[in-house]
PDB file of the backbone (N, CA, C, O) and the ligand in Angstrom, with CONECT records:
HET     ZN  A 101       1
ATOM      1  N   MET A   1     125.704  79.165 134.431  1.00  0.00           N
ATOM      2  CA  MET A   1     124.784  80.024 134.769  1.00  0.00           C
ATOM      3  C   MET A   1     125.029  81.371 134.200  1.00  0.00           C
ATOM      4  O   MET A   1     126.185  81.785 134.113  1.00  0.00           O
ATOM      5  N   LEU A   2     124.018  82.085 133.804  1.00  0.00           N
ATOM      6  CA  LEU A   2     124.153  83.562 133.272  1.00  0.00           C
ATOM      7  C   LEU A   2     124.092  84.449 134.523  1.00  0.00           C
ATOM      8  O   LEU A   2     123.250  84.338 135.414  1.00  0.00           O
ATOM      9  N   ASN A   3     125.131  85.382 134.473  1.00  0.00           N
ATOM     10  CA  ASN A   3     125.099  86.319 135.523  1.00  0.00           C
ATOM     11  C   ASN A   3     124.255  87.640 134.852  1.00  0.00           C
ATOM     12  O   ASN A   3     124.017  87.717 133.647  1.00  0.00           O
ATOM     13  N   PRO A   4     123.882  88.577 135.766  1.00  0.00           N
ATOM     14  CA  PRO A   4     123.087  89.786 135.313  1.00  0.00           C
ATOM     15  C   PRO A   4     123.596  90.379 134.147  1.00  0.00           C
ATOM     16  O   PRO A   4     122.863  90.788 133.247  1.00  0.00           O
ATOM     17  N   GLU A   5     125.024  90.453 134.120  1.00  0.00           N
ATOM     18  CA  GLU A   5     125.642  91.303 132.907  1.00  0.00           C
ATOM     19  C   GLU A   5     125.337  90.602 131.716  1.00  0.00           C
ATOM     20  O   GLU A   5     124.969  91.214 130.714  1.00  0.00           O
ATOM     21  N   ASP A   6     125.478  89.147 131.741  1.00  0.00           N
ATOM     22  CA  ASP A   6     125.272  88.508 130.559  1.00  0.00           C
ATOM     23  C   ASP A   6     123.795  88.541 130.037  1.00  0.00           C
ATOM     24  O   ASP A   6     123.495  88.628 128.846  1.00  0.00           O
ATOM     25  N   LEU A   7     122.982  88.468 130.996  1.00  0.00           N
ATOM     26  CA  LEU A   7     121.599  88.594 130.644  1.00  0.00           C
ATOM     27  C   LEU A   7     121.241  89.889 130.050  1.00  0.00           C
ATOM     28  O   LEU A   7     120.354  90.052 129.213  1.00  0.00           O
ATOM     29  N   GLY A   8     122.011  90.811 130.556  1.00  0.00           N
ATOM     30  CA  GLY A   8     121.908  92.278 129.971  1.00  0.00           C
ATOM     31  C   GLY A   8     122.169  92.334 128.510  1.00  0.00           C
ATOM     32  O   GLY A   8     121.472  92.947 127.701  1.00  0.00           O
ATOM     33  N   LYS A   9     123.421  91.518 128.194  1.00  0.00           N
ATOM     34  CA  LYS A   9     123.795  91.516 126.826  1.00  0.00           C
ATOM     35  C   LYS A   9     122.902  90.806 126.051  1.00  0.00           C
ATOM     36  O   LYS A   9     122.543  91.274 124.970  1.00  0.00           O
ATOM     37  N   LEU A  10     122.455  89.643 126.484  1.00  0.00           N
ATOM     38  CA  LEU A  10     121.503  88.732 125.894  1.00  0.00           C
ATOM     39  C   LEU A  10     120.288  89.662 125.450  1.00  0.00           C
ATOM     40  O   LEU A  10     119.953  89.759 124.270  1.00  0.00           O
ATOM     41  N   ALA A  11     119.706  90.284 126.409  1.00  0.00           N
ATOM     42  CA  ALA A  11     118.471  91.131 126.108  1.00  0.00           C
ATOM     43  C   ALA A  11     118.638  92.092 125.046  1.00  0.00           C
ATOM     44  O   ALA A  11     117.734  92.337 124.247  1.00  0.00           O
ATOM     45  N   GLN A  12     120.022  92.761 125.012  1.00  0.00           N
ATOM     46  CA  GLN A  12     120.455  93.814 124.073  1.00  0.00           C
ATOM     47  C   GLN A  12     120.497  93.032 122.659  1.00  0.00           C
ATOM     48  O   GLN A  12     120.077  93.581 121.641  1.00  0.00           O
ATOM     49  N   ALA A  13     120.916  91.993 122.649  1.00  0.00           N
ATOM     50  CA  ALA A  13     121.150  91.202 121.329  1.00  0.00           C
ATOM     51  C   ALA A  13     119.675  90.737 120.700  1.00  0.00           C
ATOM     52  O   ALA A  13     119.413  90.810 119.499  1.00  0.00           O
ATOM     53  N   LEU A  14     118.891  90.318 121.576  1.00  0.00           N
ATOM     54  CA  LEU A  14     117.624  90.149 121.142  1.00  0.00           C
ATOM     55  C   LEU A  14     116.851  91.243 120.613  1.00  0.00           C
ATOM     56  O   LEU A  14     116.163  91.216 119.593  1.00  0.00           O
ATOM     57  N   GLU A  15     117.028  92.195 121.390  1.00  0.00           N
ATOM     58  CA  GLU A  15     116.333  93.636 120.895  1.00  0.00           C
ATOM     59  C   GLU A  15     116.968  93.975 119.637  1.00  0.00           C
ATOM     60  O   GLU A  15     116.176  94.298 118.751  1.00  0.00           O
ATOM     61  N   MET A  16     118.260  93.981 119.323  1.00  0.00           N
ATOM     62  CA  MET A  16     118.771  94.230 118.142  1.00  0.00           C
ATOM     63  C   MET A  16     118.242  93.316 117.000  1.00  0.00           C
ATOM     64  O   MET A  16     117.858  93.756 115.916  1.00  0.00           O
ATOM     65  N   THR A  17     118.256  92.139 117.309  1.00  0.00           N
ATOM     66  CA  THR A  17     117.562  91.082 116.357  1.00  0.00           C
ATOM     67  C   THR A  17     116.304  91.624 115.889  1.00  0.00           C
ATOM     68  O   THR A  17     116.021  91.784 114.702  1.00  0.00           O
ATOM     69  N   HIS A  18     115.434  91.945 117.045  1.00  0.00           N
ATOM     70  CA  HIS A  18     114.114  92.244 116.856  1.00  0.00           C
ATOM     71  C   HIS A  18     113.896  93.722 115.857  1.00  0.00           C
ATOM     72  O   HIS A  18     112.900  93.924 115.161  1.00  0.00           O
ATOM     73  N   GLU A  19     114.883  94.506 115.965  1.00  0.00           N
ATOM     74  CA  GLU A  19     114.762  95.590 115.371  1.00  0.00           C
ATOM     75  C   GLU A  19     115.021  95.329 113.825  1.00  0.00           C
ATOM     76  O   GLU A  19     114.551  96.027 112.927  1.00  0.00           O
ATOM     77  N   GLU A  20     115.847  94.210 113.646  1.00  0.00           N
ATOM     78  CA  GLU A  20     116.085  94.101 112.171  1.00  0.00           C
ATOM     79  C   GLU A  20     115.238  93.045 111.411  1.00  0.00           C
ATOM     80  O   GLU A  20     115.558  92.546 110.332  1.00  0.00           O
ATOM     81  N   GLU A  21     114.178  92.790 112.079  1.00  0.00           N
ATOM     82  CA  GLU A  21     113.148  91.970 111.614  1.00  0.00           C
ATOM     83  C   GLU A  21     111.706  92.603 111.529  1.00  0.00           C
ATOM     84  O   GLU A  21     111.248  93.354 112.390  1.00  0.00           O
ATOM     85  N   LEU A  22     111.100  92.239 110.474  1.00  0.00           N
ATOM     86  CA  LEU A  22     109.682  92.612 110.327  1.00  0.00           C
ATOM     87  C   LEU A  22     108.776  91.616 110.968  1.00  0.00           C
ATOM     88  O   LEU A  22     109.070  90.422 111.021  1.00  0.00           O
ATOM     89  N   GLY A  23     107.676  92.111 111.455  1.00  0.00           N
ATOM     90  CA  GLY A  23     106.506  91.076 111.866  1.00  0.00           C
ATOM     91  C   GLY A  23     105.627  91.017 110.625  1.00  0.00           C
ATOM     92  O   GLY A  23     105.772  91.757 109.653  1.00  0.00           O
ATOM     93  N   CYS A  24     104.698  90.066 110.748  1.00  0.00           N
ATOM     94  CA  CYS A  24     103.765  89.863 109.542  1.00  0.00           C
ATOM     95  C   CYS A  24     102.876  91.108 109.249  1.00  0.00           C
ATOM     96  O   CYS A  24     102.469  91.432 108.133  1.00  0.00           O
ATOM     97  N   ASP A  25     102.630  91.771 110.449  1.00  0.00           N
ATOM     98  CA  ASP A  25     101.766  92.995 110.136  1.00  0.00           C
ATOM     99  C   ASP A  25     102.606  94.082 109.386  1.00  0.00           C
ATOM    100  O   ASP A  25     102.132  94.704 108.435  1.00  0.00           O
ATOM    101  N   GLU A  26     103.759  94.266 109.814  1.00  0.00           N
ATOM    102  CA  GLU A  26     104.624  95.216 109.183  1.00  0.00           C
ATOM    103  C   GLU A  26     105.000  94.937 107.771  1.00  0.00           C
ATOM    104  O   GLU A  26     104.992  95.816 106.909  1.00  0.00           O
ATOM    105  N   CYS A  27     105.354  93.603 107.531  1.00  0.00           N
ATOM    106  CA  CYS A  27     105.470  93.067 106.282  1.00  0.00           C
ATOM    107  C   CYS A  27     104.366  93.307 105.259  1.00  0.00           C
ATOM    108  O   CYS A  27     104.537  93.693 104.103  1.00  0.00           O
ATOM    109  N   PHE A  28     103.276  93.038 105.818  1.00  0.00           N
ATOM    110  CA  PHE A  28     102.065  93.065 105.194  1.00  0.00           C
ATOM    111  C   PHE A  28     101.706  94.660 104.596  1.00  0.00           C
ATOM    112  O   PHE A  28     101.161  94.916 103.523  1.00  0.00           O
ATOM    113  N   GLU A  29     102.140  95.540 105.535  1.00  0.00           N
ATOM    114  CA  GLU A  29     101.938  96.994 105.204  1.00  0.00           C
ATOM    115  C   GLU A  29     102.907  97.408 104.015  1.00  0.00           C
ATOM    116  O   GLU A  29     102.631  98.315 103.231  1.00  0.00           O
ATOM    117  N   GLU A  30     104.094  96.637 103.960  1.00  0.00           N
ATOM    118  CA  GLU A  30     105.070  97.239 103.031  1.00  0.00           C
ATOM    119  C   GLU A  30     105.049  96.440 101.830  1.00  0.00           C
ATOM    120  O   GLU A  30     105.775  96.744 100.883  1.00  0.00           O
ATOM    121  N   LEU A  31     104.152  95.281 101.783  1.00  0.00           N
ATOM    122  CA  LEU A  31     104.257  94.373 100.620  1.00  0.00           C
ATOM    123  C   LEU A  31     103.696  95.069  99.230  1.00  0.00           C
ATOM    124  O   LEU A  31     104.180  94.856  98.119  1.00  0.00           O
ATOM    125  N   ASP A  32     102.656  95.882  99.491  1.00  0.00           N
ATOM    126  CA  ASP A  32     102.334  96.495  98.104  1.00  0.00           C
ATOM    127  C   ASP A  32     103.202  97.289  97.417  1.00  0.00           C
ATOM    128  O   ASP A  32     103.162  97.375  96.190  1.00  0.00           O
ATOM    129  N   ARG A  33     104.084  97.953  98.186  1.00  0.00           N
ATOM    130  CA  ARG A  33     105.213  98.823  97.778  1.00  0.00           C
ATOM    131  C   ARG A  33     106.226  98.000  97.232  1.00  0.00           C
ATOM    132  O   ARG A  33     106.813  98.392  96.224  1.00  0.00           O
ATOM    133  N   PHE A  34     106.527  96.877  97.769  1.00  0.00           N
ATOM    134  CA  PHE A  34     107.557  95.910  97.374  1.00  0.00           C
ATOM    135  C   PHE A  34     107.213  95.236  96.147  1.00  0.00           C
ATOM    136  O   PHE A  34     108.087  94.961  95.326  1.00  0.00           O
ATOM    137  N   VAL A  35     105.849  94.917  95.945  1.00  0.00           N
ATOM    138  CA  VAL A  35     105.357  94.286  94.603  1.00  0.00           C
ATOM    139  C   VAL A  35     105.470  95.453  93.508  1.00  0.00           C
ATOM    140  O   VAL A  35     105.870  95.250  92.362  1.00  0.00           O
ATOM    141  N   GLU A  36     105.081  96.658  93.988  1.00  0.00           N
ATOM    142  CA  GLU A  36     105.009  97.711  92.908  1.00  0.00           C
ATOM    143  C   GLU A  36     106.558  97.862  92.338  1.00  0.00           C
ATOM    144  O   GLU A  36     106.785  98.009  91.137  1.00  0.00           O
ATOM    145  N   MET A  37     107.474  97.814  93.228  1.00  0.00           N
ATOM    146  CA  MET A  37     108.809  98.031  92.777  1.00  0.00           C
ATOM    147  C   MET A  37     109.253  96.854  91.838  1.00  0.00           C
ATOM    148  O   MET A  37     109.861  97.002  90.778  1.00  0.00           O
ATOM    149  N   LYS A  38     108.893  95.775  92.337  1.00  0.00           N
ATOM    150  CA  LYS A  38     109.103  94.449  91.608  1.00  0.00           C
ATOM    151  C   LYS A  38     108.696  94.520  90.098  1.00  0.00           C
ATOM    152  O   LYS A  38     109.446  94.238  89.163  1.00  0.00           O
ATOM    153  N   LEU A  39     107.457  94.920  90.002  1.00  0.00           N
ATOM    154  CA  LEU A  39     106.729  95.130  88.707  1.00  0.00           C
ATOM    155  C   LEU A  39     107.272  96.170  87.795  1.00  0.00           C
ATOM    156  O   LEU A  39     107.260  96.109  86.565  1.00  0.00           O
ATOM    157  N   ALA A  40     107.827  97.284  88.644  1.00  0.00           N
ATOM    158  CA  ALA A  40     108.427  98.524  87.979  1.00  0.00           C
ATOM    159  C   ALA A  40     110.023  98.051  87.448  1.00  0.00           C
ATOM    160  O   ALA A  40     110.798  98.790  86.840  1.00  0.00           O
ATOM    161  N   GLY A  41     110.255  96.782  87.806  1.00  0.00           N
ATOM    162  CA  GLY A  41     111.586  96.441  87.375  1.00  0.00           C
ATOM    163  C   GLY A  41     112.750  97.010  88.391  1.00  0.00           C
ATOM    164  O   GLY A  41     113.953  96.995  88.133  1.00  0.00           O
ATOM    165  N   LEU A  42     112.241  97.440  89.420  1.00  0.00           N
ATOM    166  CA  LEU A  42     113.403  97.996  90.419  1.00  0.00           C
ATOM    167  C   LEU A  42     114.021  96.932  91.349  1.00  0.00           C
ATOM    168  O   LEU A  42     113.534  95.801  91.361  1.00  0.00           O
ATOM    169  N   ASP A  43     114.962  97.216  92.045  1.00  0.00           N
ATOM    170  CA  ASP A  43     115.621  96.171  92.780  1.00  0.00           C
ATOM    171  C   ASP A  43     114.940  96.307  94.214  1.00  0.00           C
ATOM    172  O   ASP A  43     115.447  96.938  95.142  1.00  0.00           O
ATOM    173  N   ALA A  44     113.681  95.608  94.271  1.00  0.00           N
ATOM    174  CA  ALA A  44     113.053  95.672  95.543  1.00  0.00           C
ATOM    175  C   ALA A  44     113.684  95.014  96.870  1.00  0.00           C
ATOM    176  O   ALA A  44     113.506  95.352  98.040  1.00  0.00           O
ATOM    177  N   GLU A  45     114.356  94.129  96.421  1.00  0.00           N
ATOM    178  CA  GLU A  45     115.258  93.386  97.581  1.00  0.00           C
ATOM    179  C   GLU A  45     116.193  94.249  98.087  1.00  0.00           C
ATOM    180  O   GLU A  45     116.423  94.119  99.290  1.00  0.00           O
ATOM    181  N   ALA A  46     116.844  95.166  97.441  1.00  0.00           N
ATOM    182  CA  ALA A  46     117.930  96.057  97.852  1.00  0.00           C
ATOM    183  C   ALA A  46     117.301  97.168  98.514  1.00  0.00           C
ATOM    184  O   ALA A  46     117.841  97.724  99.471  1.00  0.00           O
ATOM    185  N   ALA A  47     116.120  97.539  98.025  1.00  0.00           N
ATOM    186  CA  ALA A  47     115.500  98.763  98.604  1.00  0.00           C
ATOM    187  C   ALA A  47     114.682  98.403  99.930  1.00  0.00           C
ATOM    188  O   ALA A  47     114.451  99.275 100.768  1.00  0.00           O
ATOM    189  N   MET A  48     114.262  97.109 100.082  1.00  0.00           N
ATOM    190  CA  MET A  48     113.475  96.795 101.081  1.00  0.00           C
ATOM    191  C   MET A  48     113.964  95.433 101.574  1.00  0.00           C
ATOM    192  O   MET A  48     113.238  94.451 101.424  1.00  0.00           O
ATOM    193  N   PRO A  49     115.186  95.326 102.167  1.00  0.00           N
ATOM    194  CA  PRO A  49     115.781  94.221 102.362  1.00  0.00           C
ATOM    195  C   PRO A  49     114.808  93.421 103.671  1.00  0.00           C
ATOM    196  O   PRO A  49     114.627  92.203 103.684  1.00  0.00           O
ATOM    197  N   LEU A  50     114.350  94.196 104.533  1.00  0.00           N
ATOM    198  CA  LEU A  50     113.566  93.599 105.684  1.00  0.00           C
ATOM    199  C   LEU A  50     112.433  92.808 105.066  1.00  0.00           C
ATOM    200  O   LEU A  50     112.225  91.623 105.328  1.00  0.00           O
ATOM    201  N   VAL A  51     111.757  93.492 104.281  1.00  0.00           N
ATOM    202  CA  VAL A  51     110.596  92.704 103.633  1.00  0.00           C
ATOM    203  C   VAL A  51     111.130  91.400 103.086  1.00  0.00           C
ATOM    204  O   VAL A  51     110.583  90.349 103.418  1.00  0.00           O
ATOM    205  N   GLN A  52     112.196  91.405 102.244  1.00  0.00           N
ATOM    206  CA  GLN A  52     112.710  90.242 101.529  1.00  0.00           C
ATOM    207  C   GLN A  52     113.043  89.170 102.629  1.00  0.00           C
ATOM    208  O   GLN A  52     112.765  87.972 102.564  1.00  0.00           O
ATOM    209  N   ASP A  53     113.643  89.773 103.578  1.00  0.00           N
ATOM    210  CA  ASP A  53     114.196  88.805 104.718  1.00  0.00           C
ATOM    211  C   ASP A  53     112.842  88.197 105.250  1.00  0.00           C
ATOM    212  O   ASP A  53     112.763  86.982 105.429  1.00  0.00           O
ATOM    213  N   HIS A  54     111.848  88.975 105.485  1.00  0.00           N
ATOM    214  CA  HIS A  54     110.726  88.282 106.072  1.00  0.00           C
ATOM    215  C   HIS A  54     109.949  87.219 105.199  1.00  0.00           C
ATOM    216  O   HIS A  54     109.481  86.190 105.685  1.00  0.00           O
ATOM    217  N   LEU A  55     109.846  87.592 103.757  1.00  0.00           N
ATOM    218  CA  LEU A  55     109.297  86.754 102.996  1.00  0.00           C
ATOM    219  C   LEU A  55     110.059  85.401 102.854  1.00  0.00           C
ATOM    220  O   LEU A  55     109.403  84.399 102.567  1.00  0.00           O
ATOM    221  N   ASP A  56     111.352  85.319 103.031  1.00  0.00           N
ATOM    222  CA  ASP A  56     112.294  84.141 103.004  1.00  0.00           C
ATOM    223  C   ASP A  56     111.899  83.299 104.314  1.00  0.00           C
ATOM    224  O   ASP A  56     112.129  82.095 104.428  1.00  0.00           O
ATOM    225  N   LYS A  57     111.351  83.995 105.168  1.00  0.00           N
ATOM    226  CA  LYS A  57     111.273  83.198 106.485  1.00  0.00           C
ATOM    227  C   LYS A  57     109.799  82.775 106.700  1.00  0.00           C
ATOM    228  O   LYS A  57     109.495  81.755 107.319  1.00  0.00           O
ATOM    229  N   CYS A  58     108.926  83.608 106.158  1.00  0.00           N
ATOM    230  CA  CYS A  58     107.524  83.371 106.482  1.00  0.00           C
ATOM    231  C   CYS A  58     106.780  82.998 105.365  1.00  0.00           C
ATOM    232  O   CYS A  58     106.643  83.732 104.387  1.00  0.00           O
ATOM    233  N   GLY A  59     106.207  81.694 105.489  1.00  0.00           N
ATOM    234  CA  GLY A  59     105.456  81.057 104.347  1.00  0.00           C
ATOM    235  C   GLY A  59     104.037  81.631 104.055  1.00  0.00           C
ATOM    236  O   GLY A  59     103.467  81.543 102.967  1.00  0.00           O
ATOM    237  N   ASP A  60     103.533  82.242 105.198  1.00  0.00           N
ATOM    238  CA  ASP A  60     102.220  83.011 105.031  1.00  0.00           C
ATOM    239  C   ASP A  60     102.326  84.176 104.243  1.00  0.00           C
ATOM    240  O   ASP A  60     101.503  84.343 103.342  1.00  0.00           O
ATOM    241  N   CYS A  61     103.290  85.078 104.462  1.00  0.00           N
ATOM    242  CA  CYS A  61     103.556  86.232 103.825  1.00  0.00           C
ATOM    243  C   CYS A  61     104.005  86.107 102.382  1.00  0.00           C
ATOM    244  O   CYS A  61     103.706  86.890 101.481  1.00  0.00           O
ATOM    245  N   ARG A  62     104.774  85.006 102.272  1.00  0.00           N
ATOM    246  CA  ARG A  62     105.269  84.668 100.942  1.00  0.00           C
ATOM    247  C   ARG A  62     104.155  84.254 100.098  1.00  0.00           C
ATOM    248  O   ARG A  62     104.184  84.599  98.917  1.00  0.00           O
ATOM    249  N   GLU A  63     103.227  83.598 100.513  1.00  0.00           N
ATOM    250  CA  GLU A  63     101.964  83.221  99.780  1.00  0.00           C
ATOM    251  C   GLU A  63     101.244  84.629  99.396  1.00  0.00           C
ATOM    252  O   GLU A  63     100.931  84.829  98.222  1.00  0.00           O
ATOM    253  N   GLU A  64     101.019  85.475 100.269  1.00  0.00           N
ATOM    254  CA  GLU A  64     100.294  86.586 100.037  1.00  0.00           C
ATOM    255  C   GLU A  64     101.046  87.478  99.045  1.00  0.00           C
ATOM    256  O   GLU A  64     100.358  88.121  98.252  1.00  0.00           O
ATOM    257  N   TYR A  65     102.361  87.587  98.999  1.00  0.00           N
ATOM    258  CA  TYR A  65     103.243  88.189  98.139  1.00  0.00           C
ATOM    259  C   TYR A  65     103.114  87.591  96.719  1.00  0.00           C
ATOM    260  O   TYR A  65     103.038  88.337  95.744  1.00  0.00           O
ATOM    261  N   GLU A  66     103.093  86.413  96.617  1.00  0.00           N
ATOM    262  CA  GLU A  66     103.108  85.636  95.429  1.00  0.00           C
ATOM    263  C   GLU A  66     101.729  85.709  94.718  1.00  0.00           C
ATOM    264  O   GLU A  66     101.660  85.746  93.489  1.00  0.00           O
ATOM    265  N   ALA A  67     100.585  85.729  95.552  1.00  0.00           N
ATOM    266  CA  ALA A  67      99.279  85.999  95.115  1.00  0.00           C
ATOM    267  C   ALA A  67      99.076  87.322  94.558  1.00  0.00           C
ATOM    268  O   ALA A  67      98.466  87.544  93.512  1.00  0.00           O
ATOM    269  N   LEU A  68      99.621  88.197  95.310  1.00  0.00           N
ATOM    270  CA  LEU A  68      99.553  89.635  94.814  1.00  0.00           C
ATOM    271  C   LEU A  68     100.384  90.004  93.384  1.00  0.00           C
ATOM    272  O   LEU A  68      99.974  90.687  92.446  1.00  0.00           O
ATOM    273  N   LEU A  69     101.522  89.410  93.516  1.00  0.00           N
ATOM    274  CA  LEU A  69     102.319  89.482  92.180  1.00  0.00           C
ATOM    275  C   LEU A  69     101.595  88.880  91.043  1.00  0.00           C
ATOM    276  O   LEU A  69     101.546  89.431  89.943  1.00  0.00           O
ATOM    277  N   ARG A  70     100.989  87.664  91.327  1.00  0.00           N
ATOM    278  CA  ARG A  70     100.348  87.013  90.303  1.00  0.00           C
ATOM    279  C   ARG A  70      99.093  87.864  89.742  1.00  0.00           C
ATOM    280  O   ARG A  70      98.907  88.117  88.552  1.00  0.00           O
ATOM    281  N   ALA A  71      98.301  88.241  90.772  1.00  0.00           N
ATOM    282  CA  ALA A  71      97.089  89.291  90.423  1.00  0.00           C
ATOM    283  C   ALA A  71      97.623  90.380  89.613  1.00  0.00           C
ATOM    284  O   ALA A  71      97.051  90.669  88.561  1.00  0.00           O
ATOM    285  N   LEU A  72      98.682  91.026  90.003  1.00  0.00           N
ATOM    286  CA  LEU A  72      98.990  92.267  89.353  1.00  0.00           C
ATOM    287  C   LEU A  72      99.424  91.898  87.873  1.00  0.00           C
ATOM    288  O   LEU A  72      98.969  92.544  86.929  1.00  0.00           O
ATOM    289  N   ARG A  73     100.221  90.955  87.702  1.00  0.00           N
ATOM    290  CA  ARG A  73     100.693  90.483  86.375  1.00  0.00           C
ATOM    291  C   ARG A  73      99.701  90.205  85.475  1.00  0.00           C
ATOM    292  O   ARG A  73      99.751  90.567  84.299  1.00  0.00           O
ATOM    293  N   ALA A  74      98.659  89.483  86.037  1.00  0.00           N
ATOM    294  CA  ALA A  74      97.392  88.916  85.315  1.00  0.00           C
ATOM    295  C   ALA A  74      96.742  90.186  84.766  1.00  0.00           C
ATOM    296  O   ALA A  74      96.341  90.175  83.602  1.00  0.00           O
ATOM    297  N   SER A  75      96.607  91.295  85.530  1.00  0.00           N
ATOM    298  CA  SER A  75      95.729  92.438  85.275  1.00  0.00           C
ATOM    299  C   SER A  75      96.386  93.273  84.102  1.00  0.00           C
ATOM    300  O   SER A  75      95.763  94.144  83.496  1.00  0.00           O
ATOM    301  N   GLU A  76      97.755  92.916  83.825  1.00  0.00           N
ATOM    302  CA  GLU A  76      98.447  93.648  82.752  1.00  0.00           C
ATOM    303  C   GLU A  76      98.328  95.191  82.806  1.00  0.00           C
ATOM    304  O   GLU A  76      98.276  95.887  81.792  1.00  0.00           O
ATOM    305  N   GLY A  77      98.288  95.676  84.085  1.00  0.00           N
ATOM    306  CA  GLY A  77      98.240  97.077  84.331  1.00  0.00           C
ATOM    307  C   GLY A  77      97.045  97.929  84.355  1.00  0.00           C
ATOM    308  O   GLY A  77      96.993  99.130  84.620  1.00  0.00           O
ATOM    309  N   TYR A  78      96.062  97.103  84.030  1.00  0.00           N
ATOM    310  CA  TYR A  78      94.627  97.766  83.898  1.00  0.00           C
ATOM    311  C   TYR A  78      94.041  98.054  85.145  1.00  0.00           C
ATOM    312  O   TYR A  78      93.309  99.040  85.233  1.00  0.00           O
ATOM    313  N   LEU A  79      94.277  97.265  86.219  1.00  0.00           N
ATOM    314  CA  LEU A  79      93.911  97.559  87.533  1.00  0.00           C
ATOM    315  C   LEU A  79      94.923  98.227  88.283  1.00  0.00           C
ATOM    316  O   LEU A  79      96.094  97.993  87.987  1.00  0.00           O
ATOM    317  N   SER A  80      94.662  99.011  89.192  1.00  0.00           N
ATOM    318  CA  SER A  80      95.678  99.591  90.057  1.00  0.00           C
ATOM    319  C   SER A  80      96.104  98.777  91.291  1.00  0.00           C
ATOM    320  O   SER A  80      95.226  98.071  91.786  1.00  0.00           O
ATOM    321  N   VAL A  81      97.175  98.772  91.792  1.00  0.00           N
ATOM    322  CA  VAL A  81      97.732  98.052  92.818  1.00  0.00           C
ATOM    323  C   VAL A  81      96.745  97.995  94.017  1.00  0.00           C
ATOM    324  O   VAL A  81      96.429  96.948  94.580  1.00  0.00           O
ATOM    325  N   ASN A  82      96.231  99.401  94.393  1.00  0.00           N
ATOM    326  CA  ASN A  82      95.518  99.546  95.404  1.00  0.00           C
ATOM    327  C   ASN A  82      94.091  98.776  95.210  1.00  0.00           C
ATOM    328  O   ASN A  82      93.497  98.243  96.148  1.00  0.00           O
ATOM    329  N   LEU A  83      93.714  98.790  94.121  1.00  0.00           N
ATOM    330  CA  LEU A  83      92.354  98.208  93.923  1.00  0.00           C
ATOM    331  C   LEU A  83      92.527  96.552  94.106  1.00  0.00           C
ATOM    332  O   LEU A  83      91.677  95.932  94.745  1.00  0.00           O
ATOM    333  N   ILE A  84      93.616  95.909  93.540  1.00  0.00           N
ATOM    334  CA  ILE A  84      93.793  94.686  93.808  1.00  0.00           C
ATOM    335  C   ILE A  84      94.194  94.264  95.300  1.00  0.00           C
ATOM    336  O   ILE A  84      93.828  93.227  95.852  1.00  0.00           O
ATOM    337  N   TRP A  85      94.908  95.130  95.783  1.00  0.00           N
ATOM    338  CA  TRP A  85      95.371  95.031  97.127  1.00  0.00           C
ATOM    339  C   TRP A  85      94.047  95.028  98.163  1.00  0.00           C
ATOM    340  O   TRP A  85      93.973  94.278  99.136  1.00  0.00           O
ATOM    341  N   THR A  86      93.168  95.857  97.839  1.00  0.00           N
ATOM    342  CA  THR A  86      91.912  95.859  98.672  1.00  0.00           C
ATOM    343  C   THR A  86      91.204  94.673  98.509  1.00  0.00           C
ATOM    344  O   THR A  86      90.673  94.152  99.489  1.00  0.00           O
ATOM    345  N   ARG A  87      91.120  94.139  97.322  1.00  0.00           N
ATOM    346  CA  ARG A  87      90.434  92.756  97.177  1.00  0.00           C
ATOM    347  C   ARG A  87      91.205  91.785  97.872  1.00  0.00           C
ATOM    348  O   ARG A  87      90.584  91.073  98.662  1.00  0.00           O
ATOM    349  N   LEU A  88      92.458  91.602  97.743  1.00  0.00           N
ATOM    350  CA  LEU A  88      93.275  90.559  98.326  1.00  0.00           C
ATOM    351  C   LEU A  88      92.882  90.692  99.779  1.00  0.00           C
ATOM    352  O   LEU A  88      92.421  89.713 100.367  1.00  0.00           O
ATOM    353  N   ARG A  89      93.038  91.828 100.375  1.00  0.00           N
ATOM    354  CA  ARG A  89      92.958  92.049 101.832  1.00  0.00           C
ATOM    355  C   ARG A  89      91.580  91.305 102.241  1.00  0.00           C
ATOM    356  O   ARG A  89      91.515  90.568 103.225  1.00  0.00           O
ATOM    357  N   ARG A  90      90.574  91.550 101.456  1.00  0.00           N
ATOM    358  CA  ARG A  90      89.305  91.172 101.679  1.00  0.00           C
ATOM    359  C   ARG A  90      89.227  89.507 101.623  1.00  0.00           C
ATOM    360  O   ARG A  90      88.589  88.799 102.402  1.00  0.00           O
ATOM    361  N   LEU A  91      89.987  89.098 100.574  1.00  0.00           N
ATOM    362  CA  LEU A  91      90.004  87.807 100.350  1.00  0.00           C
ATOM    363  C   LEU A  91      90.744  87.061 101.591  1.00  0.00           C
ATOM    364  O   LEU A  91      90.320  85.977 101.993  1.00  0.00           O
ATOM    365  N   PHE A  92      91.737  87.619 102.107  1.00  0.00           N
ATOM    366  CA  PHE A  92      92.416  86.948 103.165  1.00  0.00           C
ATOM    367  C   PHE A  92      91.721  87.256 104.571  1.00  0.00           C
ATOM    368  O   PHE A  92      92.043  86.689 105.615  1.00  0.00           O
ATOM    369  N   GLY A  93      90.866  88.092 104.476  1.00  0.00           N
ATOM    370  CA  GLY A  93      90.060  88.449 105.708  1.00  0.00           C
ATOM    371  C   GLY A  93      90.860  89.286 106.725  1.00  0.00           C
ATOM    372  O   GLY A  93      90.656  89.249 107.939  1.00  0.00           O
ATOM    373  N   ALA A  94      91.900  90.131 106.044  1.00  0.00           N
ATOM    374  CA  ALA A  94      92.431  91.016 106.917  1.00  0.00           C
ATOM    375  C   ALA A  94      91.849  92.248 107.189  1.00  0.00           C
ATOM    376  O   ALA A  94      91.383  92.894 106.250  1.00  0.00           O
ATOM    377  N   ASN A  95      91.802  92.689 108.360  1.00  0.00           N
ATOM    378  CA  ASN A  95      91.116  94.046 108.820  1.00  0.00           C
ATOM    379  C   ASN A  95      89.724  93.941 108.635  1.00  0.00           C
ATOM    380  O   ASN A  95      88.989  94.884 108.928  1.00  0.00           O
TER     381      ASN A  95
HETATM  382 ZN    ZN A 101     104.879  86.914 107.968  1.00  0.00          ZN2+
END
């Protein structure tokens, strides 16, 4: 059985874990910046490890990330990230 002290530690541990992980909404908000860095040849994983971490775990966000990356690469820089992002958001029905 857990005593109250152990429960306290457990709650603390869960809170800490939670602080180090992004939810889908947070990931979604950071994703355009993440992809921009990628396309610029910067080390996006190192700069935004929480986004990378979430993408590794979450298939839905990973799909959105790959779709965004593909769309941006296909555009060859003629379209801005924001324009494509707006289109993607509409496509996925977000907000
Ligand atoms: Zn997600």
